[in-house]
C-alpha positions, 0 to 999 in steps of 0.5 A, spaced: 581 439 273 577 444 276 578 447 283 571 445 285 572 438 283 578 437 287 575 440 293 569 435 292 574 429 291 578 431 298 571 431 302 569 424 299 576 422 301 575 424 308 568 422 309 571 416 313 572 420 319 565 424 318 558 421 321 554 422 315 557 417 310 551 416 306 550 423 304 558 423 302 557 417 298 551 420 294 556 426 293 561 422 290 556 419 285 553 426 283 560 428 281 562 422 277 567 419 282 564 412 282 571 409 285 571 413 291 564 411 292 566 404 292 572 405 296 567 408 301 562 403 301 568 397 302 571 401 307 564 402 311 563 394 310 570 392 312 568 397 318 562 394 320 565 387 320 571 389 324 566 391 329 562 385 329 568 381 330 570 385 336 563 384 339 564 377 338 571 377 340 569 381 347 564 376 348 568 370 348 574 374 352 569 375 357 567 368 357 574 366 358 576 371 364 569 369 367 572 361 367 578 363 369 576 367 375 570 362 377 574 356 375 572 352 369 565 349 368 565 341 366 558 340 362 558 333 365 558 336 372 553 340 371 548 335 367 550 330 373 547 336 378 541 337 374 540 329 374 541 329 381 536 334 382 531 331 378 532 324 381 531 328 388 524 330 385 526 337 383 520 342 381 525 348 380 533 347 378 537 354 378 544 356 378 546 359 384 552 364 382 555 364 390 555 357 390 557 356 383 552 350 382 545 348 380 541 348 386 533 345 386 527 346 390 522 340 391 514 339 392 516 339 400 520 346 399 514 350 398 515 355 403 522 356 400 520 356 393 515 361 394 520 365 398 525 365 392 520 367 387 519 373 392 526 375 392 526 374 385 521 379 384 524 384 389 530 384 385 526 385 379 523 391 382 530 394 385 533 393 378 538 387 380 534 383 375 533 387 369 529 382 365 525 375 366 522 372 360 520 365 358 526 362 354 526 356 349 525 349 352 531 345 354 533 338 354 538 335 359 539 328 359 532 326 356 529 331 361 525 337 358 525 343 362 521 350 361 526 355 362 525 362 365 531 366 363 533 372 368 538 377 366 542 380 373 545 387 372 553 385 371 552 378 372 553 373 367 552 365 367 557 361 363 554 355 365 547 356 361 551 358 355 554 351 355 548 347 357 545 350 351 550 348 346 549 352 341 555 357 342 550 363 342 554 368 347 547 372 348 546 366 353 552 369 357 547 374 360 541 370 362 541 366 368 537 359 367 531 357 372 529 350 370 522 349 371 519 342 370 512 344 368 510 350 363 505 353 367 509 354 373 514 357 369 509 362 366 506 363 373 513 365 376 515 369 370 508 373 370 509 374 378 516 377 377 514 382 372 508 384 376 509 391 378 
């Protein structure tokens, strides 16, 4: 075996610690080291899966810590709160992080409703809210709501993930605002995102 071939083999073995994996895998193929290429490829795939698992694990760990610090959330209690709001004539139901419960506005709360939207807009301008978008409709106890998903900096919302019932941990980052009408939801999203 030539000295050059030996140097290339060592370069390929140590490639796992280098940034440019692709170049080194090609280098292995060019020098007839298919086994080294396959090992590197398998290591890269394994590393990607470990990173993906770690990401999911961290998200669930955050959820468990959140539940432990704020008390556990019972899905039936949250549904009951939302049904109570609907029975009270709610036009907007939202999760209040400070009270750890769903609260709502009715048509009679017009001034308070608009003040809440102004507060959300000001928080968006200051960067407290990093995103406000229209989400997928959500059906709770036979009632369809049009969702505005708001992302608060450094605040997660486990109840929204539980209400969605899909196990998607991305919903942890979003606080739901449940509107009875799609037009009012769209108007709120446009208002909050206006510069």
